[in-house]
C-alpha positions as CSV (number, residue, x, y, z in Angstrom):
1,X,20.4,14.9,-0.5
2,X,20.5,17.5,-3.2
3,X,23.1,16.8,-5.9
4,X,25.1,19.7,-7.4
5,X,25.9,19.9,-11.1
6,X,29.4,18.6,-10.4
7,X,28.0,15.7,-8.3
8,X,25.6,14.8,-11.1
9,X,28.4,14.9,-13.7
10,X,30.7,12.7,-11.6
11,X,27.8,10.4,-10.9
12,X,27.2,9.9,-14.6
13,X,30.8,9.2,-15.3
14,X,31.0,6.7,-12.4
15,X,27.8,5.0,-13.7
16,X,29.3,4.9,-17.2
17,X,32.5,3.3,-15.8
18,X,30.4,0.7,-13.9
19,X,28.5,0.1,-17.1
20,X,31.7,-0.6,-19.0
21,X,33.0,-2.8,-16.2
22,X,29.9,-4.9,-16.2
23,X,29.7,-4.8,-20.0
24,X,26.3,-3.1,-19.8
25,X,24.7,-6.3,-18.7
26,X,22.0,-4.5,-16.8
27,X,20.1,-7.7,-16.1
28,X,23.3,-9.4,-15.0
29,X,24.1,-10.6,-11.5
30,X,25.7,-7.3,-10.2
31,X,22.9,-5.1,-11.4
32,X,20.1,-7.5,-10.2
33,X,21.8,-7.5,-6.7
34,X,22.2,-3.7,-6.7
35,X,18.6,-3.2,-7.7
36,X,17.3,-5.6,-5.0
37,X,19.4,-4.0,-2.3
38,X,18.3,-0.5,-3.3
39,X,14.6,-1.1,-4.0
40,X,13.7,-4.5,-2.6
41,X,13.2,-7.9,-4.3
42,X,9.5,-7.5,-4.8
43,X,8.5,-6.0,-8.2
44,X,5.8,-4.0,-6.5
45,X,8.4,-2.1,-4.5
46,X,10.1,-1.0,-7.7
47,X,6.9,0.0,-9.4
48,X,5.7,2.1,-6.4
49,X,8.6,4.6,-7.0
50,X,8.2,7.4,-9.4
51,X,10.7,7.7,-12.2
52,X,12.0,10.9,-10.7
53,X,12.8,9.3,-7.4
54,X,14.3,6.3,-9.1
55,X,16.5,8.5,-11.3
56,X,17.6,10.5,-8.2
57,X,18.4,7.3,-6.3
58,X,20.5,6.1,-9.2
59,X,22.4,9.4,-9.5
60,X,23.0,9.4,-5.7
61,X,24.4,5.9,-6.0
62,X,26.7,7.1,-8.9
63,X,27.9,10.1,-6.8
64,X,28.6,7.7,-3.9
65,X,30.6,5.4,-6.2
66,X,32.6,8.4,-7.4
67,X,33.3,9.5,-3.8
68,X,34.4,6.0,-2.8
69,X,36.8,5.8,-5.8
70,X,38.3,9.2,-4.8
71,X,38.8,8.0,-1.3
72,X,40.6,4.8,-2.5
73,X,43.3,6.9,-4.3
């Protein structure tokens, strides 16, 4: 999926909001779970992805979070 500029901006805002909610504990329970469900539990799976594909996946997740928050209103 190709993200538009607006999608990217809303994704960054949603990710920042999640960061605040989780107190930026990126190695905490939620983010460990999120990383495992997105990329698998094996460290090799994570390292096999390029940083571009990882960044794109994170932004897509942020865009999805923003869409879900909009739907809840």
